[in-house]
C-alpha positions as CSV (number, residue, x, y, z in Angstrom):
1,M,81.0,128.4,96.5
2,L,80.8,125.2,98.6
3,R,83.2,122.3,98.1
4,T,81.9,119.1,97.1
5,S,85.0,116.8,97.1
6,K,86.0,114.9,100.2
7,S,88.8,116.0,102.4
8,K,91.7,113.8,102.4
9,N,91.4,113.3,106.2
10,D,88.0,111.9,105.8
11,P,87.9,108.3,107.0
12,T,85.3,107.2,104.6
13,A,87.1,108.6,101.6
14,R,90.2,106.2,102.5
15,G,90.6,102.9,101.0
16,P,90.7,99.6,102.6
17,V,93.8,99.0,105.0
18,S,96.1,96.8,103.6
19,E,96.6,93.0,104.9
20,G,100.4,93.4,105.2
21,K,102.7,90.9,104.1
22,V,103.1,87.3,105.2
23,F,106.4,85.4,104.8
24,E,106.0,81.5,105.2
25,G,102.6,81.7,106.8
26,K,103.9,84.6,109.3
27,K,102.7,88.2,109.6
28,V,105.8,90.5,109.2
29,K,106.4,94.0,109.5
30,P,109.1,96.4,108.1
31,V,112.2,97.3,110.3
32,L,115.3,99.1,109.6
33,Y,118.5,96.9,109.5
34,V,121.6,98.8,110.0
35,G,124.5,96.1,109.4
36,T,127.1,98.8,108.3
37,A,129.6,97.5,110.9
38,I,129.7,94.0,109.3
39,G,129.3,95.1,105.6
40,H,125.7,94.4,105.1
41,G,124.8,98.1,104.5
42,R,121.5,99.6,105.7
43,Y,118.0,98.6,104.2
44,I,114.5,97.7,105.3
45,A,114.4,94.2,106.7
46,V,111.6,91.8,107.7
47,Q,110.6,91.1,111.3
48,D,108.0,88.6,112.4
49,E,105.3,89.4,115.2
50,G,107.8,88.1,117.9
51,G,110.5,90.8,117.1
52,K,112.9,88.3,115.5
53,L,114.4,89.3,112.1
54,I,113.9,86.9,109.2
55,M,117.1,85.2,108.2
56,G,117.9,84.2,104.5
57,R,119.9,81.2,103.6
58,D,123.1,83.3,103.2
59,G,123.0,84.5,106.7
60,R,121.6,88.1,106.2
61,P,118.2,89.6,107.0
62,V,115.7,89.4,104.1
63,A,114.8,92.5,102.5
64,F,111.1,93.7,102.8
65,R,111.1,94.5,99.2
66,D,112.0,90.8,98.3
67,I,108.9,89.5,99.9
């Protein structure tokens, strides 16, 4: 019997590419931040296109989930 459903690897079956997240008008991407040495822990933070971490008002990098 012939399969009629599309393969998961078929590019036409995939949804549109997400635009990504924007923080204060800048495109950002997720990066792993390891601040265990200074008591910040380890989490996914936000980095701008230039490679600079986006810092919050408290001096810690902004978490990606908070955007």
